[in-house]
N, C-alpha and C positions, 0 to 999 in steps of 0.2 A: 870253217867261219869266215862270213864277209867281213874285210875289214873296212875304215870309211879313213877318210885323211882326217889330220892332227884340228881342222881347223872348221869341223862340222861337231867338234865334241864338246858338248854342254858343261862338263865338269871344265875343259881349256878353258873355256869363254869364263866362265864364272869363278877362276883361280886369277885370270888377266884379272878381270874388273874388280877382282877384291884387290887387286895389288895397283890398280890404280888410285882404289881409295886410299890407301896407305901412303902412298906417294902425295897425293893429293895432301893427306894429313901433316908428313913430313916436310913438305915444299912451301907449305901455306902457314906451316907452325900453328896447327891447330891444338888448342889443349885439349888435354884427355879429360871427359865431362862422361863419368861413368858412376853408376850406381854400385855400391858394393851389395854383396849378398846378403842374406838377413843386417839389412842396415836400421839402424835405431834413429832415435829422432835427430839426434844433432847430424849424424852421418846423411840423412834426409835434405837437414835444413844447409849444409854443406852445398850438396847436392844441387837446392833449388840456388843458391846464390851461385853456384857456378856457371848454371845455364842462365838467369838472370846477365851475367857478367858477360856471354856470349853474344847477348843481345841479338838473337836471332842471327848470328855472323854465318853470312852464307857458305861460307868455307867449313866452317863446322858441321853444318847441315848436308851439304853435297857432299863432302869426303865421308861421314858415315852413313849416310842413303846407299851410298854407292858400294862403299864396301859389305855393306848388309844384302845386297840385290846379287853381287856378286858370290856372297859367300852360300845362299841361297840356292842359286843357280849352280854353284859347283855341288852341292849335295844333294840336287833334285838331280844332276846329268849323271851323279855315280850311280844312285839308285835306281833310275830309270837305265840304263848304260846294257844295251841288247849287242853289241859287237864291239870287238878291242880296236884301237887306234892302230893304226899303220905311220 
């Protein structure tokens, strides 16, 4: 089976991109704004207040989008992989 260099792997790039999102959130001290599963009204209200407090903070948006894109790319790359990495 033909192998490919590591830098051509979507999985590797997805992991690296997700790591950049994590580092951005740590370096920029991005507050953790997450909605818990099966949230009740009070939790939804707290989530809404946290989003309002961020006031569209670019660091929050960028780090979460970068992490999400990296995660999706890593999963896609792993599912579509046809050859091993060398």
